[in-house]
BALOBA-1460 file (C-alpha; in Angstrom, 3 decimals):
// residues 98
<rec num="1" residu="m" x="3.366" y="-8.304" z="13.816"/>
<rec num="2" residu="r" x="2.895" y="-8.439" z="10.028"/>
<rec num="3" residu="q" x="3.263" y="-4.692" z="9.750"/>
<rec num="4" residu="r" x="6.511" y="-4.782" z="11.732"/>
<rec num="5" residu="l" x="7.848" y="-7.580" z="9.547"/>
<rec num="6" residu="w" x="6.995" y="-5.651" z="6.370"/>
<rec num="7" residu="l" x="8.599" y="-2.485" z="7.733"/>
<rec num="8" residu="s" x="11.677" y="-4.476" z="8.683"/>
<rec num="9" residu="v" x="11.973" y="-5.978" z="5.202"/>
<rec num="10" residu="r" x="11.272" y="-2.646" z="3.536"/>
<rec num="11" residu="n" x="13.831" y="-0.844" z="5.723"/>
<rec num="12" residu="s" x="16.412" y="-3.543" z="5.033"/>
<rec num="13" residu="i" x="15.922" y="-3.191" z="1.273"/>
<rec num="14" residu="q" x="16.010" y="0.601" z="1.479"/>
<rec num="15" residu="t" x="19.201" y="0.513" z="3.528"/>
<rec num="16" residu="k" x="20.886" y="-1.850" z="1.063"/>
<rec num="17" residu="f" x="19.732" y="0.293" z="-1.864"/>
<rec num="18" residu="f" x="21.030" y="3.518" z="-0.313"/>
<rec num="19" residu="i" x="24.365" y="1.862" z="0.461"/>
<rec num="20" residu="l" x="24.570" y="0.822" z="-3.192"/>
<rec num="21" residu="m" x="23.796" y="4.382" z="-4.276"/>
<rec num="22" residu="e" x="26.635" y="5.747" z="-2.184"/>
<rec num="23" residu="t" x="29.261" y="3.188" z="-3.157"/>
<rec num="24" residu="k" x="28.596" y="1.984" z="-6.694"/>
<rec num="25" residu="n" x="27.247" y="2.837" z="-10.050"/>
<rec num="26" residu="i" x="23.752" y="1.455" z="-10.056"/>
<rec num="27" residu="t" x="22.319" y="-0.550" z="-12.883"/>
<rec num="28" residu="a" x="18.792" y="-1.844" z="-13.114"/>
<rec num="29" residu="a" x="17.547" y="-4.642" z="-15.300"/>
<rec num="30" residu="i" x="13.888" y="-4.111" z="-16.076"/>
<rec num="31" residu="d" x="11.548" y="-6.775" z="-17.363"/>
<rec num="32" residu="h" x="10.220" y="-5.806" z="-20.786"/>
<rec num="33" residu="r" x="6.636" y="-6.029" z="-19.476"/>
<rec num="34" residu="g" x="7.332" y="-3.165" z="-17.038"/>
<rec num="35" residu="l" x="8.156" y="-0.541" z="-19.617"/>
<rec num="36" residu="n" x="4.660" y="0.938" z="-19.566"/>
<rec num="37" residu="s" x="5.123" y="2.215" z="-15.991"/>
<rec num="38" residu="k" x="6.760" y="5.469" z="-14.901"/>
<rec num="39" residu="i" x="9.486" y="3.647" z="-12.978"/>
<rec num="40" residu="p" x="12.059" y="3.296" z="-15.805"/>
<rec num="41" residu="n" x="12.050" y="7.073" z="-16.379"/>
<rec num="42" residu="k" x="12.284" y="7.737" z="-12.632"/>
<rec num="43" residu="l" x="15.334" y="5.460" z="-12.426"/>
<rec num="44" residu="i" x="16.991" y="7.238" z="-15.347"/>
<rec num="45" residu="d" x="16.212" y="10.623" z="-13.751"/>
<rec num="46" residu="h" x="18.152" y="9.449" z="-10.673"/>
<rec num="47" residu="g" x="21.196" y="8.482" z="-12.726"/>
<rec num="48" residu="i" x="20.547" y="4.754" z="-12.775"/>
<rec num="49" residu="s" x="21.507" y="2.921" z="-15.960"/>
<rec num="50" residu="i" x="18.781" y="0.593" z="-17.157"/>
<rec num="51" residu="t" x="18.668" y="-2.377" z="-19.477"/>
<rec num="52" residu="v" x="15.530" y="-4.073" z="-20.685"/>
<rec num="53" residu="k" x="15.460" y="-7.852" z="-20.453"/>
<rec num="54" residu="n" x="13.134" y="-10.798" z="-20.305"/>
<rec num="55" residu="l" x="13.539" y="-11.547" z="-16.598"/>
<rec num="56" residu="k" x="12.788" y="-15.058" z="-15.339"/>
<rec num="57" residu="v" x="11.919" y="-13.806" z="-11.840"/>
<rec num="58" residu="g" x="11.042" y="-10.347" z="-10.575"/>
<rec num="59" residu="d" x="10.274" y="-7.135" z="-12.406"/>
<rec num="60" residu="y" x="13.433" y="-5.221" z="-11.535"/>
<rec num="61" residu="i" x="16.927" y="-6.341" z="-10.584"/>
<rec num="62" residu="i" x="19.291" y="-3.807" z="-9.055"/>
<rec num="63" residu="n" x="23.038" y="-4.517" z="-9.504"/>
<rec num="64" residu="d" x="22.310" y="-8.252" z="-9.563"/>
<rec num="65" residu="e" x="21.794" y="-7.973" z="-5.785"/>
<rec num="66" residu="i" x="18.210" y="-6.855" z="-5.187"/>
<rec num="67" residu="v" x="15.231" y="-8.358" z="-6.970"/>
<rec num="68" residu="i" x="11.881" y="-6.576" z="-6.887"/>
<rec num="69" residu="e" x="8.476" y="-8.010" z="-7.754"/>
<rec num="70" residu="r" x="5.993" y="-5.205" z="-8.351"/>
<rec num="71" residu="k" x="2.305" y="-5.887" z="-7.716"/>
<rec num="72" residu="t" x="-0.942" y="-3.986" z="-7.798"/>
<rec num="73" residu="t" x="-3.065" y="-4.226" z="-4.678"/>
<rec num="74" residu="q" x="-5.486" y="-6.569" z="-6.434"/>
<rec num="75" residu="d" x="-2.722" y="-8.837" z="-7.754"/>
<rec num="76" residu="f" x="-1.043" y="-8.857" z="-4.338"/>
<rec num="77" residu="a" x="-4.243" y="-10.005" z="-2.643"/>
<rec num="78" residu="q" x="-4.977" y="-12.608" z="-5.317"/>
<rec num="79" residu="s" x="-1.418" y="-13.943" z="-5.212"/>
<rec num="80" residu="i" x="-1.776" y="-14.521" z="-1.460"/>
<rec num="81" residu="i" x="-5.066" y="-16.342" z="-1.988"/>
<rec num="82" residu="d" x="-3.787" y="-18.610" z="-4.750"/>
<rec num="83" residu="g" x="-0.343" y="-19.139" z="-3.187"/>
<rec num="84" residu="r" x="1.713" y="-17.493" z="-5.940"/>
<rec num="85" residu="l" x="3.194" y="-14.832" z="-3.674"/>
<rec num="86" residu="f" x="5.102" y="-17.239" z="-1.486"/>
<rec num="87" residu="k" x="6.284" y="-19.328" z="-4.449"/>
<rec num="88" residu="q" x="7.502" y="-16.168" z="-6.169"/>
<rec num="89" residu="a" x="9.293" y="-14.961" z="-3.039"/>
<rec num="90" residu="k" x="10.974" y="-18.336" z="-2.586"/>
<rec num="91" residu="n" x="12.025" y="-18.420" z="-6.232"/>
<rec num="92" residu="m" x="13.417" y="-14.867" z="-6.048"/>
<rec num="93" residu="k" x="15.407" y="-15.724" z="-2.928"/>
<rec num="94" residu="k" x="16.755" y="-18.916" z="-4.491"/>
<rec num="95" residu="t" x="17.702" y="-17.183" z="-7.753"/>
<rec num="96" residu="y" x="19.390" y="-14.141" z="-6.209"/>
<rec num="97" residu="e" x="20.675" y="-15.459" z="-2.895"/>
<rec num="98" residu="q" x="24.233" y="-14.351" z="-2.202"/>
């Protein structure tokens, strides 16, 4: 059940992202703490304009429509244990609900 739910969420996000790619210029706001990853360069390589910001929620925001919180496996597990994951998800939904 959990795996199906995750696949459903992931597929929904991928579908929305691919629709954005086909219909709009894509911009990504990246939290300044995420600059040490390879993701900003990958986004630029795919023609996505990026801006670096101090984001209140999430690590990446795509066209002010999709918010992404990136986690390592260890942080993901710990955030479930201490309850941060669900608070973060609720806050992301509240902040970027349309």
